[in-house]
All heavy atoms as TSV, in Angstrom:
chain	resi	resn	atom	element	x	y	z
A	1	LEU	N	N	104.707	71.690	111.779
A	1	LEU	CA	C	104.942	72.553	110.629
A	1	LEU	C	C	106.234	72.202	109.902
A	1	LEU	O	O	106.315	72.400	108.699
A	1	LEU	CB	C	104.975	74.013	111.058
A	1	LEU	CG	C	103.640	74.667	111.385
A	1	LEU	CD1	C	103.851	76.084	111.873
A	1	LEU	CD2	C	102.693	74.634	110.231
A	2	GLN	N	N	107.227	71.713	110.631
A	2	GLN	CA	C	108.513	71.421	109.983
A	2	GLN	C	C	108.354	70.375	108.883
A	2	GLN	O	O	109.072	70.423	107.892
A	2	GLN	CB	C	109.530	70.987	111.021
A	2	GLN	CG	C	109.896	72.131	111.934
A	2	GLN	CD	C	111.253	71.976	112.551
A	2	GLN	OE1	O	111.955	71.024	112.306
A	2	GLN	NE2	N	111.623	72.952	113.357
A	3	ARG	N	N	107.422	69.467	109.057
A	3	ARG	CA	C	107.188	68.434	108.042
A	3	ARG	C	C	106.724	69.059	106.717
A	3	ARG	O	O	106.958	68.508	105.653
A	3	ARG	CB	C	106.144	67.456	108.575
A	3	ARG	CG	C	105.889	66.293	107.667
A	3	ARG	CD	C	105.123	65.207	108.355
A	3	ARG	NE	N	103.746	65.599	108.618
A	3	ARG	CZ	C	102.822	64.796	109.104
A	3	ARG	NH1	N	103.125	63.559	109.414
A	3	ARG	NH2	N	101.602	65.219	109.316
A	4	TYR	N	N	106.072	70.208	106.793
A	4	TYR	CA	C	105.523	70.876	105.611
A	4	TYR	C	C	106.293	72.135	105.225
A	4	TYR	O	O	105.812	72.939	104.432
A	4	TYR	CB	C	104.059	71.238	105.852
A	4	TYR	CG	C	103.218	70.050	106.227
A	4	TYR	CD1	C	102.808	69.838	107.531
A	4	TYR	CD2	C	102.854	69.117	105.266
A	4	TYR	CE1	C	102.039	68.734	107.878
A	4	TYR	CE2	C	102.089	68.010	105.593
A	4	TYR	CZ	C	101.684	67.832	106.905
A	4	TYR	OH	O	100.928	66.736	107.236
A	5	GLN	N	N	107.492	72.306	105.733
A	5	GLN	CA	C	108.237	73.555	105.547
A	5	GLN	C	C	108.414	73.937	104.079
A	5	GLN	O	O	108.291	75.102	103.735
A	5	GLN	CB	C	109.595	73.490	106.236
A	5	GLN	CG	C	110.333	74.805	106.150
A	5	GLN	CD	C	111.517	74.883	107.078
A	5	GLN	OE1	O	111.797	73.973	107.831
A	5	GLN	NE2	N	112.223	75.983	107.020
A	6	LYS	N	N	108.667	72.983	103.204
A	6	LYS	CA	C	108.898	73.349	101.799
A	6	LYS	C	C	107.630	73.863	101.114
A	6	LYS	O	O	107.709	74.530	100.086
A	6	LYS	CB	C	109.522	72.189	101.023
A	6	LYS	CG	C	108.594	71.038	100.733
A	6	LYS	CD	C	109.321	69.982	99.917
A	6	LYS	CE	C	108.387	68.869	99.491
A	6	LYS	NZ	N	109.051	67.915	98.625
A	7	PHE	N	N	106.450	73.599	101.681
A	7	PHE	CA	C	105.193	74.072	101.101
A	7	PHE	C	C	104.720	75.393	101.709
A	7	PHE	O	O	103.808	76.023	101.188
A	7	PHE	CB	C	104.090	73.024	101.298
A	7	PHE	CG	C	104.416	71.698	100.694
A	7	PHE	CD1	C	104.736	70.621	101.501
A	7	PHE	CD2	C	104.425	71.512	99.320
A	7	PHE	CE1	C	105.052	69.384	100.953
A	7	PHE	CE2	C	104.741	70.287	98.761
A	7	PHE	CZ	C	105.056	69.223	99.572
A	8	LEU	N	N	105.315	75.809	102.812
A	8	LEU	CA	C	104.856	76.999	103.522
A	8	LEU	C	C	104.957	78.286	102.707
A	8	LEU	O	O	104.049	79.120	102.784
A	8	LEU	CB	C	105.579	77.136	104.858
A	8	LEU	CG	C	105.242	76.046	105.885
A	8	LEU	CD1	C	106.045	76.266	107.165
A	8	LEU	CD2	C	103.767	75.977	106.174
A	9	PRO	N	N	105.999	78.516	101.918
A	9	PRO	CA	C	106.015	79.753	101.120
A	9	PRO	C	C	104.802	79.863	100.187
A	9	PRO	O	O	104.212	80.939	100.066
A	9	PRO	CB	C	107.323	79.657	100.332
A	9	PRO	CG	C	108.206	78.827	101.203
A	9	PRO	CD	C	107.279	77.809	101.816
A	10	ASP	N	N	104.403	78.773	99.563
A	10	ASP	CA	C	103.217	78.814	98.697
A	10	ASP	C	C	101.951	79.026	99.521
A	10	ASP	O	O	101.063	79.788	99.128
A	10	ASP	CB	C	103.100	77.522	97.890
A	10	ASP	CG	C	104.190	77.399	96.841
A	10	ASP	OD1	O	104.656	78.438	96.335
A	10	ASP	OD2	O	104.569	76.260	96.523
A	11	LEU	N	N	101.854	78.369	100.656
A	11	LEU	CA	C	100.681	78.504	101.520
A	11	LEU	C	C	100.511	79.929	102.018
A	11	LEU	O	O	99.414	80.482	102.020
A	11	LEU	CB	C	100.793	77.544	102.705
A	11	LEU	CG	C	99.658	77.590	103.716
A	11	LEU	CD1	C	98.355	77.102	103.095
A	11	LEU	CD2	C	100.001	76.757	104.929
A	12	PHE	N	N	101.620	80.550	102.442
A	12	PHE	CA	C	101.572	81.908	102.974
A	12	PHE	C	C	101.733	82.981	101.892
A	12	PHE	O	O	101.763	84.169	102.216
A	12	PHE	CB	C	102.660	82.099	104.032
A	12	PHE	CG	C	102.457	81.264	105.267
A	12	PHE	CD1	C	103.510	80.560	105.816
A	12	PHE	CD2	C	101.226	81.179	105.879
A	12	PHE	CE1	C	103.347	79.801	106.968
A	12	PHE	CE2	C	101.035	80.430	107.028
A	12	PHE	CZ	C	102.100	79.732	107.579
A	13	ILE	N	N	101.848	82.570	100.638
A	13	ILE	CA	C	102.095	83.486	99.522
A	13	ILE	C	C	103.273	84.398	99.867
A	13	ILE	O	O	103.180	85.614	99.915
A	13	ILE	CB	C	100.846	84.292	99.141
A	13	ILE	CG1	C	99.629	83.363	98.963
A	13	ILE	CG2	C	101.085	85.079	97.850
A	13	ILE	CD1	C	98.317	84.091	98.772
A	14	ALA	N	N	104.390	83.755	100.145
A	14	ALA	CA	C	105.616	84.451	100.528
A	14	ALA	C	C	106.793	83.840	99.779
A	14	ALA	O	O	106.723	82.717	99.304
A	14	ALA	CB	C	105.840	84.323	102.031
A	15	SER	N	N	107.877	84.570	99.676
A	15	SER	CA	C	109.060	84.065	98.999
A	15	SER	C	C	109.840	83.089	99.861
A	15	SER	O	O	110.370	82.104	99.377
A	15	SER	CB	C	109.969	85.221	98.583
A	15	SER	OG	O	109.326	86.012	97.607
A	16	GLN	N	N	109.924	83.369	101.157
A	16	GLN	CA	C	110.709	82.532	102.063
A	16	GLN	C	C	109.997	82.395	103.397
A	16	GLN	O	O	109.376	83.348	103.869
A	16	GLN	CB	C	112.097	83.132	102.304
A	16	GLN	CG	C	112.931	83.253	101.070
A	16	GLN	CD	C	114.191	84.066	101.305
A	16	GLN	OE1	O	114.468	84.514	102.406
A	16	GLN	NE2	N	114.969	84.272	100.251
A	17	VAL	N	N	110.077	81.217	103.989
A	17	VAL	CA	C	109.538	80.971	105.325
A	17	VAL	C	C	110.579	80.171	106.095
A	17	VAL	O	O	111.080	79.166	105.601
A	17	VAL	CB	C	108.213	80.183	105.283
A	17	VAL	CG1	C	107.747	79.813	106.676
A	17	VAL	CG2	C	107.137	80.972	104.549
A	18	SER	N	N	110.932	80.631	107.281
A	18	SER	CA	C	111.841	79.865	108.131
A	18	SER	C	C	111.142	79.593	109.454
A	18	SER	O	O	110.368	80.415	109.944
A	18	SER	CB	C	113.156	80.608	108.350
A	18	SER	OG	O	112.926	81.837	108.975
A	19	LEU	N	N	111.399	78.427	110.000
A	19	LEU	CA	C	110.783	78.020	111.261
A	19	LEU	C	C	111.833	77.976	112.358
A	19	LEU	O	O	112.953	77.550	112.133
A	19	LEU	CB	C	110.150	76.636	111.113
A	19	LEU	CG	C	109.039	76.509	110.080
A	19	LEU	CD1	C	108.611	75.054	109.953
A	19	LEU	CD2	C	107.857	77.371	110.467
A	20	LYS	N	N	111.434	78.398	113.545
A	20	LYS	CA	C	112.310	78.339	114.713
A	20	LYS	C	C	111.516	77.735	115.861
A	20	LYS	O	O	110.316	77.976	115.999
A	20	LYS	CB	C	112.797	79.737	115.096
A	20	LYS	CG	C	113.635	80.382	114.020
A	20	LYS	CD	C	114.083	81.754	114.435
A	20	LYS	CE	C	114.880	82.388	113.306
A	20	LYS	NZ	N	115.289	83.745	113.616
A	21	THR	N	N	112.162	76.968	116.688
A	21	THR	CA	C	111.512	76.354	117.834
A	21	THR	C	C	111.238	77.413	118.905
A	21	THR	O	O	112.126	78.187	119.250
A	21	THR	CB	C	112.391	75.242	118.424
A	21	THR	OG1	O	112.709	74.325	117.374
A	21	THR	CG2	C	111.681	74.510	119.527
A	22	ALA	N	N	109.994	77.440	119.394
A	22	ALA	CA	C	109.613	78.390	120.435
A	22	ALA	C	C	108.504	77.773	121.278
A	22	ALA	O	O	107.915	76.765	120.906
A	22	ALA	CB	C	109.140	79.697	119.811
A	23	ASP	N	N	108.226	78.412	122.417
A	23	ASP	CA	C	107.174	77.926	123.309
A	23	ASP	C	C	105.777	78.187	122.767
A	23	ASP	O	O	104.837	77.478	123.086
A	23	ASP	CB	C	107.309	78.576	124.692
A	23	ASP	CG	C	108.596	78.155	125.388
A	23	ASP	OD1	O	109.098	77.059	125.082
A	23	ASP	OD2	O	109.089	78.931	126.222
A	24	LYS	N	N	105.636	79.233	121.963
A	24	LYS	CA	C	104.327	79.565	121.409
A	24	LYS	C	C	104.476	79.957	119.944
A	24	LYS	O	O	105.568	80.271	119.474
A	24	LYS	CB	C	103.669	80.681	122.204
A	24	LYS	CG	C	104.471	81.957	122.258
A	24	LYS	CD	C	103.804	82.981	123.132
A	24	LYS	CE	C	104.672	84.237	123.240
A	24	LYS	NZ	N	104.029	85.266	124.009
A	25	LEU	N	N	103.391	79.943	119.236
A	25	LEU	CA	C	103.391	80.280	117.814
A	25	LEU	C	C	103.501	81.785	117.643
A	25	LEU	O	O	102.711	82.547	118.214
A	25	LEU	CB	C	102.103	79.771	117.159
A	25	LEU	CG	C	101.970	79.944	115.662
A	25	LEU	CD1	C	103.088	79.196	114.936
A	25	LEU	CD2	C	100.624	79.443	115.190
A	26	GLN	N	N	104.505	82.228	116.900
A	26	GLN	CA	C	104.726	83.644	116.637
A	26	GLN	C	C	105.074	83.819	115.165
A	26	GLN	O	O	105.610	82.914	114.538
A	26	GLN	CB	C	105.878	84.189	117.474
A	26	GLN	CG	C	105.665	84.139	118.947
A	26	GLN	CD	C	106.888	84.647	119.701
A	26	GLN	OE1	O	108.010	84.579	119.223
A	26	GLN	NE2	N	106.657	85.181	120.883
A	27	PHE	N	N	104.804	84.997	114.632
A	27	PHE	CA	C	105.151	85.312	113.259
A	27	PHE	C	C	105.987	86.576	113.234
A	27	PHE	O	O	105.736	87.514	113.992
A	27	PHE	CB	C	103.890	85.531	112.412
A	27	PHE	CG	C	103.083	84.299	112.223
A	27	PHE	CD1	C	102.047	83.984	113.081
A	27	PHE	CD2	C	103.370	83.435	111.179
A	27	PHE	CE1	C	101.298	82.848	112.908
A	27	PHE	CE2	C	102.629	82.287	110.995
A	27	PHE	CZ	C	101.589	81.990	111.867
A	28	GLU	N	N	106.967	86.598	112.359
A	28	GLU	CA	C	107.794	87.776	112.146
A	28	GLU	C	C	107.958	87.923	110.639
A	28	GLU	O	O	108.248	86.958	109.941
A	28	GLU	CB	C	109.158	87.586	112.802
A	28	GLU	CG	C	110.062	88.770	112.659
A	28	GLU	CD	C	111.396	88.573	113.368
A	28	GLU	OE1	O	111.456	87.777	114.330
A	28	GLU	OE2	O	112.368	89.192	112.939
A	29	VAL	N	N	107.760	89.113	110.140
A	29	VAL	CA	C	107.843	89.360	108.701
A	29	VAL	C	C	109.100	90.164	108.425
A	29	VAL	O	O	109.350	91.192	109.056
A	29	VAL	CB	C	106.598	90.115	108.198
A	29	VAL	CG1	C	106.705	90.397	106.714
A	29	VAL	CG2	C	105.336	89.333	108.518
A	30	ARG	N	N	109.904	89.675	107.456
A	30	ARG	CA	C	111.126	90.361	107.037
A	30	ARG	C	C	111.209	90.338	105.515
A	30	ARG	O	O	110.605	89.499	104.873
A	30	ARG	CB	C	112.366	89.650	107.569
A	30	ARG	CG	C	112.528	89.687	109.043
A	30	ARG	CD	C	113.830	89.045	109.413
A	30	ARG	NE	N	113.926	88.873	110.849
A	30	ARG	CZ	C	114.887	88.245	111.451
A	30	ARG	NH1	N	115.859	87.699	110.729
A	30	ARG	NH2	N	114.917	88.139	112.746
A	31	LYS	N	N	112.022	91.225	104.994
A	31	LYS	CA	C	112.269	91.234	103.561
A	31	LYS	C	C	113.060	89.984	103.191
A	31	LYS	O	O	114.024	89.622	103.857
A	31	LYS	CB	C	113.059	92.491	103.170
A	31	LYS	CG	C	113.261	92.629	101.687
A	31	LYS	CD	C	113.973	93.926	101.353
A	31	LYS	CE	C	114.177	94.014	99.860
A	31	LYS	NZ	N	114.837	95.255	99.482
A	32	ALA	N	N	112.637	89.306	102.127
A	32	ALA	CA	C	113.310	88.080	101.683
A	32	ALA	C	C	114.684	88.405	101.105
A	32	ALA	O	O	114.911	89.485	100.560
A	32	ALA	CB	C	112.462	87.371	100.640
A	33	GLU	N	N	115.590	87.449	101.210
A	33	GLU	CA	C	116.944	87.600	100.665
A	33	GLU	C	C	116.981	87.065	99.240
A	33	GLU	O	O	116.371	86.049	98.940
A	33	GLU	CB	C	117.937	86.818	101.511
A	33	GLU	CG	C	118.048	87.308	102.936
A	33	GLU	CD	C	118.984	86.451	103.760
A	33	GLU	OE1	O	119.703	85.609	103.194
A	33	GLU	OE2	O	118.982	86.621	104.988
A	34	GLY	N	N	117.709	87.736	98.379
A	34	GLY	CA	C	117.895	87.258	97.011
A	34	GLY	C	C	117.369	88.239	95.988
A	34	GLY	O	O	117.098	89.402	96.283
A	35	GLY	N	N	117.202	87.742	94.761
A	35	GLY	CA	C	116.714	88.556	93.666
A	35	GLY	C	C	115.314	88.139	93.259
A	35	GLY	O	O	114.860	87.052	93.584
A	36	LYS	N	N	114.633	89.004	92.518
A	36	LYS	CA	C	113.266	88.730	92.086
A	36	LYS	C	C	113.277	87.960	90.764
A	36	LYS	O	O	113.857	88.409	89.775
A	36	LYS	CB	C	112.504	90.038	91.915
A	36	LYS	CG	C	111.067	89.858	91.485
A	36	LYS	CD	C	110.393	91.204	91.358
A	36	LYS	CE	C	108.979	91.073	90.869
A	36	LYS	NZ	N	108.350	92.393	90.711
A	37	CYS	N	N	112.643	86.806	90.759
A	37	CYS	CA	C	112.508	86.005	89.544
A	37	CYS	C	C	111.519	86.693	88.614
A	37	CYS	O	O	110.419	87.066	89.031
A	37	CYS	CB	C	112.020	84.598	89.900
A	37	CYS	SG	S	111.692	83.559	88.449
A	38	MET	N	N	111.887	86.857	87.364
A	38	MET	CA	C	111.035	87.542	86.410
A	38	MET	C	C	109.886	86.670	85.899
A	38	MET	O	O	109.012	87.153	85.202
A	38	MET	CB	C	111.865	88.027	85.205
A	38	MET	CG	C	112.844	89.122	85.561
A	38	MET	SD	S	112.004	90.641	86.039
A	38	MET	CE	C	112.483	90.798	87.736
A	39	ARG	N	N	109.857	85.407	86.271
A	39	ARG	CA	C	108.755	84.530	85.864
A	39	ARG	C	C	107.747	84.345	86.984
A	39	ARG	O	O	106.562	84.581	86.812
A	39	ARG	CB	C	109.268	83.173	85.402
A	39	ARG	CG	C	108.159	82.255	84.925
A	39	ARG	CD	C	108.711	80.959	84.327
A	39	ARG	NE	N	107.636	80.090	83.933
A	39	ARG	CZ	C	107.062	79.181	84.732
A	39	ARG	NH1	N	107.494	79.021	85.971
A	39	ARG	NH2	N	106.084	78.429	84.296
A	40	CYS	N	N	108.185	83.920	88.159
A	40	CYS	CA	C	107.261	83.645	89.272
A	40	CYS	C	C	107.148	84.800	90.256
A	40	CYS	O	O	106.305	84.787	91.132
A	40	CYS	CB	C	107.663	82.367	90.001
A	40	CYS	SG	S	109.202	82.485	90.939
A	41	TRP	N	N	108.020	85.784	90.147
A	41	TRP	CA	C	108.044	86.997	90.961
A	41	TRP	C	C	108.397	86.728	92.422
A	41	TRP	O	O	108.222	87.585	93.268
A	41	TRP	CB	C	106.725	87.752	90.868
A	41	TRP	CG	C	106.529	88.465	89.577
A	41	TRP	CD1	C	106.938	88.045	88.337
A	41	TRP	CD2	C	105.883	89.705	89.376
A	41	TRP	NE1	N	106.572	88.947	87.385
A	41	TRP	CE2	C	105.909	89.970	87.993
A	41	TRP	CE3	C	105.270	90.597	90.221
A	41	TRP	CZ2	C	105.360	91.114	87.450
A	41	TRP	CZ3	C	104.708	91.736	89.667
A	41	TRP	CH2	C	104.760	91.993	88.301
A	42	GLN	N	N	108.907	85.549	92.731
A	42	GLN	CA	C	109.351	85.289	94.094
A	42	GLN	C	C	110.768	85.827	94.265
A	42	GLN	O	O	111.544	85.855	93.315
A	42	GLN	CB	C	109.324	83.795	94.401
A	42	GLN	CG	C	107.933	83.242	94.509
A	42	GLN	CD	C	107.931	81.842	95.052
A	42	GLN	OE1	O	108.901	81.379	95.659
A	42	GLN	NE2	N	106.837	81.133	94.835
A	43	VAL	N	N	111.088	86.243	95.470
A	43	VAL	CA	C	112.439	86.693	95.794
A	43	VAL	C	C	113.170	85.489	96.366
A	43	VAL	O	O	112.814	84.977	97.422
A	43	VAL	CB	C	112.410	87.865	96.798
A	43	VAL	CG1	C	113.821	88.267	97.183
A	43	VAL	CG2	C	111.646	89.040	96.222
A	44	LEU	N	N	114.187	85.018	95.624
A	44	LEU	CA	C	114.898	83.797	95.987
A	44	LEU	C	C	116.399	83.985	95.820
A	44	LEU	O	O	116.849	84.803	95.018
A	44	LEU	CB	C	114.418	82.632	95.117
A	44	LEU	CG	C	112.918	82.335	95.189
A	44	LEU	CD1	C	112.495	81.434	94.047
A	44	LEU	CD2	C	112.578	81.709	96.523
A	45	LYS	N	N	117.163	83.196	96.562
A	45	LYS	CA	C	118.618	83.289	96.511
A	45	LYS	C	C	119.202	82.725	95.226
A	45	LYS	O	O	120.327	83.051	94.861
A	45	LYS	CB	C	119.233	82.572	97.712
A	45	LYS	CG	C	118.928	83.239	99.031
A	45	LYS	CD	C	119.542	82.482	100.176
A	45	LYS	CE	C	119.185	83.106	101.503
A	45	LYS	NZ	N	119.754	82.362	102.636
A	46	ASP	N	N	118.479	81.863	94.509
A	46	ASP	CA	C	119.029	81.208	93.317
A	46	ASP	C	C	118.679	81.926	92.007
A	46	ASP	O	O	118.856	81.373	90.930
A	46	ASP	CB	C	118.594	79.743	93.260
A	46	ASP	CG	C	117.079	79.566	93.143
A	46	ASP	OD1	O	116.350	80.571	93.178
A	46	ASP	OD2	O	116.628	78.417	93.026
A	47	VAL	N	N	118.208	83.159	92.065
A	47	VAL	CA	C	117.849	83.915	90.860
A	47	VAL	C	C	119.114	84.413	90.172
A	47	VAL	O	O	119.985	85.006	90.808
A	47	VAL	CB	C	116.922	85.103	91.217
A	47	VAL	CG1	C	116.701	85.998	90.009
A	47	VAL	CG2	C	115.598	84.589	91.743
A	48	ARG	N	N	119.205	84.152	88.860
A	48	ARG	CA	C	120.336	84.658	88.071
A	48	ARG	C	C	119.965	84.622	86.590
A	48	ARG	O	O	119.051	83.922	86.180
A	48	ARG	CB	C	121.595	83.859	88.345
A	48	ARG	CG	C	121.548	82.408	87.942
A	48	ARG	CD	C	122.882	81.714	88.301
A	48	ARG	NE	N	122.936	80.381	87.783
A	48	ARG	CZ	C	122.384	79.308	88.325
A	48	ARG	NH1	N	121.704	79.419	89.424
A	48	ARG	NH2	N	122.495	78.125	87.766
A	49	SER	N	N	120.698	85.389	85.783
A	49	SER	CA	C	120.477	85.398	84.342
A	49	SER	C	C	121.045	84.115	83.741
A	49	SER	O	O	122.066	83.614	84.185
A	49	SER	CB	C	121.160	86.600	83.702
A	49	SER	OG	O	120.543	87.782	84.137
A	50	ARG	N	N	120.362	83.608	82.742
A	50	ARG	CA	C	120.781	82.375	82.073
A	50	ARG	C	C	120.630	82.554	80.563
A	50	ARG	O	O	119.553	82.907	80.101
A	50	ARG	CB	C	119.913	81.197	82.532
A	50	ARG	CG	C	119.935	80.975	84.038
A	50	ARG	CD	C	118.615	80.346	84.476
A	50	ARG	NE	N	118.374	80.518	85.893
A	50	ARG	CZ	C	118.821	79.704	86.835
A	50	ARG	NH1	N	119.520	78.661	86.523
A	50	ARG	NH2	N	118.547	79.936	88.091
A	51	ASN	N	N	121.691	82.325	79.832
A	51	ASN	CA	C	121.662	82.378	78.356
A	51	ASN	C	C	121.047	83.672	77.825
A	51	ASN	O	O	120.177	83.654	76.973
A	51	ASN	CB	C	120.900	81.176	77.791
A	51	ASN	CG	C	121.507	79.863	78.221
A	51	ASN	OD1	O	122.709	79.758	78.412
A	51	ASN	ND2	N	120.675	78.858	78.379
A	52	ASP	N	N	121.484	84.800	78.333
A	52	ASP	CA	C	121.007	86.119	77.895
A	52	ASP	C	C	119.513	86.321	78.079
A	52	ASP	O	O	118.895	87.109	77.368
A	52	ASP	CB	C	121.400	86.367	76.426
A	52	ASP	CG	C	122.901	86.430	76.223
A	52	ASP	OD1	O	123.590	86.913	77.144
A	52	ASP	OD2	O	123.377	86.009	75.162
A	53	ASN	N	N	118.892	85.598	78.996
A	53	ASN	CA	C	117.478	85.768	79.325
A	53	ASN	C	C	117.356	86.550	80.617
A	53	ASN	O	O	118.315	86.673	81.370
A	53	ASN	CB	C	116.798	84.398	79.477
A	53	ASN	CG	C	116.691	83.672	78.151
A	53	ASN	OD1	O	116.413	84.277	77.128
A	53	ASN	ND2	N	116.929	82.382	78.170
A	54	PRO	N	N	116.166	87.077	80.914
A	54	PRO	CA	C	115.982	87.774	82.193
A	54	PRO	C	C	116.273	86.838	83.364
A	54	PRO	O	O	116.165	85.614	83.226
A	54	PRO	CB	C	114.502	88.171	82.176
A	54	PRO	CG	C	114.093	88.119	80.749
A	54	PRO	CD	C	114.959	87.089	80.106
A	55	PRO	N	N	116.620	87.382	84.516
A	55	PRO	CA	C	116.942	86.544	85.672
A	55	PRO	C	C	115.735	85.740	86.157
A	55	PRO	O	O	114.651	86.290	86.338
A	55	PRO	CB	C	117.402	87.531	86.737
A	55	PRO	CG	C	117.158	88.890	86.207
A	55	PRO	CD	C	116.779	88.803	84.790
A	56	VAL	N	N	115.938	84.433	86.338
A	56	VAL	CA	C	114.897	83.541	86.850
A	56	VAL	C	C	115.509	82.614	87.898
A	56	VAL	O	O	116.715	82.426	87.952
A	56	VAL	CB	C	114.230	82.706	85.731
A	56	VAL	CG1	C	113.443	83.585	84.778
A	56	VAL	CG2	C	115.232	81.874	84.977
A	57	CYS	N	N	114.643	82.000	88.702
A	57	CYS	CA	C	115.088	81.055	89.727
A	57	CYS	C	C	115.337	79.684	89.087
A	57	CYS	O	O	114.972	79.443	87.932
A	57	CYS	CB	C	114.052	80.952	90.844
A	57	CYS	SG	S	112.471	80.249	90.346
A	58	ASP	N	N	115.947	78.789	89.839
A	58	ASP	CA	C	116.247	77.453	89.324
A	58	ASP	C	C	114.986	76.710	88.904
A	58	ASP	O	O	114.964	76.040	87.877
A	58	ASP	CB	C	116.999	76.631	90.371
A	58	ASP	CG	C	118.425	77.117	90.588
A	58	ASP	OD1	O	118.950	77.870	89.737
A	58	ASP	OD2	O	119.020	76.730	91.615
A	59	ARG	N	N	113.912	76.818	89.697
A	59	ARG	CA	C	112.666	76.116	89.370
A	59	ARG	C	C	112.091	76.605	88.039
A	59	ARG	O	O	111.711	75.812	87.186
A	59	ARG	CB	C	111.647	76.323	90.491
A	59	ARG	CG	C	110.338	75.567	90.261
A	59	ARG	CD	C	109.370	75.822	91.371
A	59	ARG	NE	N	108.894	77.210	91.259
A	59	ARG	CZ	C	107.828	77.675	91.863
A	59	ARG	NH1	N	107.150	76.918	92.686
A	59	ARG	NH2	N	107.456	78.917	91.705
A	60	CYS	N	N	112.047	77.924	87.843
A	60	CYS	CA	C	111.511	78.473	86.605
A	60	CYS	C	C	112.435	78.170	85.419
A	60	CYS	O	O	111.955	77.948	84.303
A	60	CYS	CB	C	111.275	79.967	86.747
A	60	CYS	SG	S	109.866	80.353	87.814
A	61	ALA	N	N	113.733	78.166	85.649
A	61	ALA	CA	C	114.681	77.851	84.571
A	61	ALA	C	C	114.421	76.430	84.067
A	61	ALA	O	O	114.439	76.186	82.858
A	61	ALA	CB	C	116.109	77.980	85.066
A	62	LYS	N	N	114.157	75.514	84.965
A	62	LYS	CA	C	113.867	74.132	84.578
A	62	LYS	C	C	112.587	74.071	83.727
A	62	LYS	O	O	112.551	73.394	82.706
A	62	LYS	CB	C	113.730	73.251	85.821
A	62	LYS	CG	C	113.485	71.814	85.520
A	62	LYS	CD	C	113.419	70.977	86.781
A	62	LYS	CE	C	113.130	69.526	86.428
A	62	LYS	NZ	N	112.965	68.689	87.604
A	63	VAL	N	N	111.563	74.786	84.141
A	63	VAL	CA	C	110.308	74.806	83.381
A	63	VAL	C	C	110.532	75.411	82.002
A	63	VAL	O	O	110.057	74.870	80.989
A	63	VAL	CB	C	109.217	75.608	84.138
A	63	VAL	CG1	C	107.998	75.825	83.279
A	63	VAL	CG2	C	108.853	74.902	85.427
A	64	LEU	N	N	111.271	76.491	81.920
A	64	LEU	CA	C	111.521	77.143	80.635
A	64	LEU	C	C	112.335	76.235	79.707
A	64	LEU	O	O	112.102	76.212	78.499
A	64	LEU	CB	C	112.220	78.485	80.848
A	64	LEU	CG	C	111.371	79.551	81.536
A	64	LEU	CD1	C	112.217	80.753	81.891
A	64	LEU	CD2	C	110.172	79.937	80.675
A	65	GLU	N	N	113.283	75.492	80.278
A	65	GLU	CA	C	114.060	74.543	79.473
A	65	GLU	C	C	113.160	73.452	78.914
A	65	GLU	O	O	113.293	73.054	77.756
A	65	GLU	CB	C	115.166	73.923	80.309
A	65	GLU	CG	C	116.307	74.866	80.608
A	65	GLU	CD	C	117.315	74.266	81.593
A	65	GLU	OE1	O	117.264	73.061	81.868
A	65	GLU	OE2	O	118.155	75.044	82.103
A	66	GLU	N	N	112.237	72.934	79.718
A	66	GLU	CA	C	111.312	71.898	79.270
A	66	GLU	C	C	110.371	72.407	78.187
A	66	GLU	O	O	110.051	71.689	77.253
A	66	GLU	CB	C	110.517	71.352	80.450
A	66	GLU	CG	C	111.349	70.529	81.420
A	66	GLU	CD	C	110.576	70.118	82.657
A	66	GLU	OE1	O	109.366	70.372	82.745
A	66	GLU	OE2	O	111.208	69.515	83.561
A	67	LEU	N	N	109.941	73.664	78.292
A	67	LEU	CA	C	109.057	74.247	77.292
A	67	LEU	C	C	109.769	74.495	75.968
A	67	LEU	O	O	109.149	74.468	74.912
A	67	LEU	CB	C	108.455	75.561	77.813
A	67	LEU	CG	C	107.453	75.429	78.943
A	67	LEU	CD1	C	107.072	76.816	79.457
A	67	LEU	CD2	C	106.216	74.676	78.501
A	68	ALA	N	N	111.067	74.733	76.030
A	68	ALA	CA	C	111.842	75.027	74.820
A	68	ALA	C	C	112.115	73.781	73.991
A	68	ALA	O	O	112.464	73.870	72.824
A	68	ALA	CB	C	113.160	75.694	75.203
A	69	VAL	N	N	111.967	72.602	74.580
A	69	VAL	CA	C	112.270	71.357	73.870
A	69	VAL	C	C	111.179	71.001	72.907
A	69	VAL	O	O	110.092	71.328	72.895
A	69	VAL	CB	C	112.481	70.204	74.882
A	69	VAL	CG1	C	112.632	68.878	74.180
A	69	VAL	CG2	C	113.668	70.507	75.735
């Protein structure tokens, strides 16, 4: 699973996924850390307001910048 860690949030439809080494497969659900992106609705640590726009994550900010060009 560690090889695919960056894809796990999308796979599990979750904001954040962390992996820990254990003897057996276990799941624990917790509230994600960070703010809610107003574009993708994920809760991420990199969410912030940019240029007087609603708060968005870095990934969405990049997409919005590309669309504005």
